[in-house]
C-alpha positions as CSV (number, residue, x, y, z in Angstrom):
1,X,131.6,55.1,14.3
2,X,130.4,56.8,11.1
3,X,130.5,60.6,11.0
4,X,126.7,60.9,10.9
5,X,126.3,58.6,13.9
6,X,128.9,60.7,15.9
7,X,127.1,63.9,14.9
8,X,123.8,62.5,16.0
9,X,125.2,61.2,19.3
10,X,126.6,64.6,20.1
11,X,123.4,66.3,19.2
12,X,121.4,64.0,21.5
13,X,123.9,64.4,24.4
14,X,123.7,68.2,24.1
15,X,120.0,68.2,24.1
16,X,120.0,66.0,27.3
17,X,122.5,68.3,29.1
18,X,120.7,71.5,28.1
19,X,117.4,70.1,29.4
20,X,119.1,69.4,32.8
21,X,120.9,72.7,33.4
22,X,118.0,75.2,33.3
23,X,119.2,78.7,32.8
24,X,122.9,78.1,33.5
25,X,125.4,78.7,30.7
26,X,126.8,75.6,29.2
27,X,130.5,75.5,28.4
28,X,131.2,72.4,26.3
29,X,134.6,71.2,27.3
30,X,136.3,70.1,24.1
31,X,139.8,69.4,25.4
32,X,139.6,65.7,24.3
33,X,137.7,66.4,21.2
34,X,138.7,66.9,17.6
35,X,137.7,69.9,15.5
36,X,135.2,67.8,13.6
37,X,133.4,66.9,16.8
38,X,133.3,70.6,17.8
39,X,131.7,71.3,14.4
40,X,129.0,68.7,15.1
41,X,128.3,70.5,18.4
42,X,128.2,73.8,16.6
43,X,125.7,72.4,14.1
44,X,123.6,71.3,17.1
45,X,123.4,74.9,18.3
46,X,126.3,75.0,20.9
47,X,128.3,78.2,20.7
48,X,130.5,78.2,23.9
49,X,133.5,75.8,24.2
50,X,136.2,75.5,26.8
51,X,139.8,74.3,26.6
52,X,142.5,73.8,29.2
53,X,145.7,74.2,27.2
54,X,146.6,77.4,25.4
55,X,148.3,75.7,22.4
56,X,145.2,73.5,21.8
57,X,142.9,76.4,22.2
58,X,144.8,78.6,19.8
59,X,144.9,75.8,17.2
60,X,141.3,74.9,17.4
61,X,140.2,78.6,17.4
62,X,142.2,79.2,14.2
63,X,140.8,76.1,12.6
64,X,137.3,77.3,13.4
65,X,137.9,80.9,12.6
66,X,134.9,81.3,10.4
67,X,132.5,79.8,12.9
68,X,130.5,81.6,15.5
69,X,132.4,80.2,18.5
70,X,132.9,81.7,21.9
71,X,136.1,80.3,23.5
72,X,136.7,80.0,27.3
73,X,140.0,79.0,28.9
74,X,139.7,76.8,32.0
75,X,143.1,75.3,32.6
76,X,146.1,76.2,34.6
77,X,147.7,79.3,33.0
78,X,151.5,80.0,33.0
79,X,152.5,83.6,32.7
80,X,154.6,82.9,29.7
81,X,151.5,81.7,27.8
82,X,149.5,84.9,28.3
83,X,150.5,86.5,25.1
84,X,149.5,83.4,23.1
85,X,146.2,83.2,25.0
86,X,145.4,86.8,24.1
87,X,145.9,85.9,20.4
88,X,143.0,83.4,20.5
89,X,140.2,84.6,18.2
90,X,136.9,85.0,19.9
91,X,138.4,84.5,23.4
92,X,135.5,85.3,25.8
93,X,136.6,84.4,29.3
94,X,139.3,83.0,31.5
95,X,138.0,80.8,34.3
96,X,141.2,79.9,36.1
97,X,142.9,83.0,37.5
98,X,144.3,81.3,40.5
99,X,146.6,83.9,42.2
100,X,147.1,87.6,42.6
101,X,150.3,87.3,40.7
102,X,148.6,85.8,37.7
103,X,145.9,88.4,37.7
104,X,148.6,91.2,37.8
105,X,150.4,89.6,34.8
106,X,147.1,89.4,32.9
107,X,146.1,92.9,33.9
108,X,149.5,94.4,32.8
109,X,149.0,93.0,29.3
110,X,145.2,93.5,29.0
111,X,145.6,96.4,26.5
112,X,146.7,93.8,24.0
113,X,143.1,92.7,23.8
114,X,141.0,94.0,21.0
115,X,137.8,93.4,23.0
116,X,137.1,92.7,26.7
117,X,137.8,89.2,28.0
118,X,136.2,88.4,31.4
119,X,137.9,86.5,34.1
120,X,137.0,84.3,37.1
121,X,139.1,84.0,40.3
122,X,139.7,80.3,41.0
123,X,139.1,79.3,44.6
124,X,140.3,76.0,46.1
125,X,137.3,75.1,48.2
126,X,138.2,71.4,48.5
127,X,141.6,71.9,50.2
128,X,143.2,69.3,47.8
129,X,146.9,70.1,47.3
130,X,146.9,69.1,43.6
131,X,144.4,71.9,42.8
132,X,145.3,75.5,42.2
133,X,143.4,78.4,43.5
134,X,143.0,81.0,46.2
135,X,142.4,79.7,49.7
136,X,139.4,81.5,51.4
137,X,138.7,85.1,51.9
138,X,142.1,85.8,53.3
139,X,143.6,85.4,49.8
140,X,140.5,86.5,47.9
141,X,140.2,89.9,49.5
142,X,143.6,91.3,48.4
143,X,142.8,90.3,44.8
144,X,139.4,92.0,45.0
145,X,140.9,95.1,46.4
146,X,143.5,95.4,43.6
147,X,140.8,94.6,41.0
148,X,138.6,97.4,42.2
149,X,141.5,99.8,42.4
150,X,143.4,99.2,39.2
151,X,141.7,96.6,37.0
152,X,141.9,97.2,33.3
153,X,138.5,97.5,31.6
154,X,139.7,95.1,28.9
155,X,139.8,92.4,31.6
156,X,136.6,92.7,33.6
157,X,135.9,90.6,36.7
158,X,133.1,88.1,36.1
159,X,133.0,85.9,39.2
160,X,134.4,82.9,41.0
161,X,135.3,79.4,39.9
162,X,135.8,76.2,41.8
163,X,135.9,72.4,41.4
164,X,134.3,69.8,43.7
165,X,136.4,67.5,45.8
166,X,137.7,64.5,43.8
167,X,139.4,62.3,46.4
168,X,136.5,61.4,48.6
169,X,134.2,58.5,49.6
170,X,131.4,61.0,50.0
171,X,131.4,62.5,46.5
172,X,128.0,64.2,46.5
173,X,128.3,65.5,50.1
174,X,131.8,67.0,49.6
175,X,130.9,68.5,46.2
176,X,128.0,70.3,47.8
177,X,130.3,71.6,50.6
178,X,132.7,73.0,47.9
179,X,129.8,74.7,46.0
180,X,128.3,76.0,49.2
181,X,131.6,77.7,50.1
182,X,131.8,79.4,46.8
183,X,128.2,80.6,47.1
184,X,129.0,82.1,50.5
185,X,132.0,84.0,49.0
186,X,129.7,85.3,46.3
187,X,127.4,86.7,48.9
188,X,130.3,88.3,50.7
189,X,131.6,90.0,47.6
190,X,128.2,91.3,46.6
191,X,127.8,92.8,50.1
192,X,131.2,94.4,50.3
193,X,132.3,95.3,46.7
194,X,130.8,97.4,43.9
195,X,130.3,94.5,41.4
196,X,126.8,94.4,40.0
197,X,127.0,90.6,39.4
198,X,129.3,87.8,40.6
199,X,128.8,84.7,38.5
200,X,129.7,81.2,39.7
201,X,131.5,78.8,37.4
202,X,131.3,75.4,39.0
203,X,130.1,71.9,38.2
204,X,131.3,69.3,35.7
205,X,129.9,66.2,34.1
206,X,129.9,64.2,37.4
207,X,128.6,66.9,39.7
208,X,126.9,69.7,37.9
209,X,123.5,68.8,39.3
210,X,124.7,69.7,42.8
211,X,126.4,72.8,41.5
212,X,123.1,74.0,40.1
213,X,121.6,73.7,43.6
214,X,124.1,76.3,44.8
215,X,123.5,78.8,42.0
216,X,126.0,77.8,39.3
217,X,125.8,80.3,36.4
218,X,128.3,78.4,34.2
219,X,128.8,74.6,34.1
220,X,131.8,73.0,32.4
221,X,130.7,69.7,30.8
222,X,132.8,67.6,28.5
223,X,132.4,63.8,28.7
224,X,128.6,63.9,29.0
225,X,128.6,65.6,25.6
226,X,131.5,64.1,23.7
227,X,131.6,60.7,25.3
228,X,132.2,57.8,23.0
229,X,129.2,56.2,21.5
230,X,129.6,52.9,19.8
């Protein structure tokens, strides 16, 4: 497909998604996209992009250093990748802090940051073993206690992240259950901890419409924006 046609398709896809998500913040998931496609999305007005591999994120951020991009990391994060992640220009948030140990490692190195980078605690609401994340309030509460007691201001707590259930014959029903669980945890935190806001990061291309029903503040959408158009 010619470059102009690709740019036009991305612009139209973005307009469709934006019209569907209301006031939620759109993170355009660019993990399968080339730098040129990200540029087309930028030209169409999209500023926030998400990647799930540190090396790819760093490379794309450096290639687009002169652009007004806000980068979000959404993948599984190994502790030995933290230093490189913190080198990403215009890194805005980390949506996949999936354990107390990972938060501790990030918090210990947070002074490397030249500006604050927010983070989300990832919660495994589906119970699927292939997914990372904290399991319920029993694992969430110890994290919240340490965050309130010793969290570095360079690494502020923003909220919770989850993914809908993938291996199911009742995709919509099970996705709603996952999102409802996260919303209940949000209510618990707001009632018991001194955070003024607890944002919810949930919903992808196949299920964001249900995530919005349960108060999603951030939706992570890739294929609906960058899908092939021939």
